[in-house]
C-alpha positions as a Markdown table, in Angstrom:
| # | Residue | x | y | z |
|---|---|---|---|---|
| 1 | Met | -8.3 | 28.8 | -9.4 |
| 2 | Glu | -8.5 | 30.2 | -5.9 |
| 3 | Val | -8.7 | 28.0 | -2.8 |
| 4 | Asp | -12.3 | 29.0 | -2.2 |
| 5 | Asp | -13.2 | 27.9 | -5.7 |
| 6 | Met | -11.5 | 24.6 | -5.2 |
| 7 | Ile | -13.4 | 24.0 | -1.9 |
| 8 | Lys | -16.7 | 24.8 | -3.6 |
| 9 | Phe | -15.9 | 22.5 | -6.6 |
| 10 | Gly | -14.9 | 19.7 | -4.3 |
| 11 | Ala | -18.1 | 20.0 | -2.3 |
| 12 | Gln | -20.2 | 20.0 | -5.5 |
| 13 | Ala | -18.3 | 17.0 | -6.8 |
| 14 | Val | -18.9 | 15.0 | -3.5 |
| 15 | Ala | -22.6 | 16.0 | -3.5 |
| 16 | Ser | -23.1 | 14.8 | -7.0 |
| 17 | Leu | -21.2 | 11.5 | -6.5 |
| 18 | Val | -22.2 | 10.5 | -2.9 |
| 19 | Asp | -25.9 | 9.9 | -2.3 |
| 20 | Pro | -27.3 | 9.7 | 1.3 |
| 21 | Lys | -27.4 | 5.9 | 1.1 |
| 22 | Cys | -23.7 | 5.8 | 0.3 |
| 23 | Arg | -22.9 | 8.3 | 3.0 |
| 24 | Glu | -24.7 | 6.2 | 5.5 |
| 25 | Arg | -22.7 | 3.1 | 4.4 |
| 26 | Ile | -19.3 | 4.8 | 4.7 |
| 27 | Gly | -20.2 | 6.8 | 7.9 |
| 28 | Ser | -18.1 | 4.7 | 10.2 |
| 29 | Trp | -15.1 | 5.0 | 7.9 |
| 30 | Leu | -15.5 | 8.8 | 7.7 |
| 31 | Gly | -15.6 | 8.9 | 11.5 |
| 32 | Leu | -12.4 | 6.9 | 11.7 |
| 33 | Leu | -10.7 | 9.2 | 9.2 |
| 34 | Glu | -11.7 | 12.2 | 11.2 |
| 35 | Asp | -10.4 | 10.6 | 14.4 |
| 36 | Cys | -7.1 | 9.7 | 12.6 |
| 37 | Leu | -6.6 | 13.2 | 11.3 |
| 38 | Ala | -7.4 | 14.7 | 14.8 |
| 39 | Ala | -4.9 | 12.2 | 16.4 |
| 40 | Ala | -2.2 | 13.3 | 13.9 |
| 41 | Gly | -2.8 | 17.0 | 14.6 |
| 42 | Gly | -4.7 | 17.6 | 11.4 |
| 43 | Leu | -3.7 | 17.1 | 7.8 |
| 44 | Ala | -0.5 | 19.2 | 8.1 |
| 45 | Gly | 0.2 | 18.2 | 11.7 |
| 46 | Thr | 0.1 | 21.8 | 12.8 |
| 47 | Gln | -2.8 | 21.4 | 15.3 |
| 48 | Thr | -2.6 | 19.9 | 18.8 |
| 49 | Pro | -3.0 | 16.1 | 18.5 |
| 50 | Ser | -6.2 | 14.9 | 20.1 |
| 51 | Gly | -4.4 | 12.2 | 22.1 |
| 52 | Lys | -7.3 | 9.8 | 21.4 |
| 53 | Arg | -6.1 | 6.2 | 21.2 |
| 54 | Leu | -7.2 | 4.6 | 18.0 |
| 55 | Thr | -7.9 | 0.9 | 17.6 |
| 56 | Val | -8.4 | -0.1 | 14.0 |
| 57 | Ala | -7.3 | -3.7 | 13.4 |
| 58 | Thr | -8.8 | -6.5 | 15.3 |
| 59 | Arg | -5.9 | -8.8 | 14.2 |
| 60 | Pro | -2.5 | -8.2 | 12.7 |
| 61 | Asn | -2.3 | -8.0 | 9.0 |
| 62 | Arg | -0.3 | -11.0 | 7.7 |
| 63 | Thr | 0.9 | -11.0 | 4.1 |
| 64 | Asn | 2.4 | -14.1 | 2.5 |
| 65 | Met | 5.7 | -12.7 | 1.3 |
| 66 | Thr | 7.2 | -16.0 | 0.3 |
| 67 | Ala | 8.4 | -15.9 | -3.3 |
| 68 | Ser | 7.0 | -18.7 | -5.3 |
| 69 | Arg | 7.2 | -19.9 | -8.9 |
| 70 | Asp | 4.2 | -20.0 | -11.3 |
| 71 | Ala | 4.4 | -22.8 | -13.8 |
| 72 | Met | 3.6 | -20.4 | -16.7 |
| 73 | Asn | 5.2 | -17.0 | -15.7 |
| 74 | Gly | 8.1 | -17.7 | -13.4 |
| 75 | Phe | 8.0 | -15.7 | -10.2 |
| 76 | Arg | 4.8 | -14.1 | -9.1 |
| 77 | Ile | 4.1 | -11.2 | -6.8 |
| 78 | Pro | 2.5 | -12.4 | -3.6 |
| 79 | Thr | -1.1 | -11.3 | -3.4 |
| 80 | Thr | -2.5 | -13.6 | -0.7 |
| 81 | Trp | -3.6 | -11.8 | 2.5 |
| 82 | Ala | -4.2 | -13.9 | 5.5 |
C-alpha cells in the first residue's frame, strides 16, 4: 500500500465514522492537538516549533498512589484520580 493510498483510506475512514455533530463536539480537542503538534515541531519534530505557550490543565493531576489492601483480592492498583 502506497502512502497516498493510506492517506486516502484514512480520510475515508474518518468521514464514515465522524459525523458533523461529533466533529463539532471534539473541535476544541482537535484544535489543542494541532497546537501541541505545532509547538513540538510537527509529528516528527523536524519543523520549526511554533513557540506557542500551551495551557492545558487548570489544576495539577493528583493520583492516589498509596498501596492499599482489598479484603477479597489483596493489593489493588490505585485507580482514584483526585
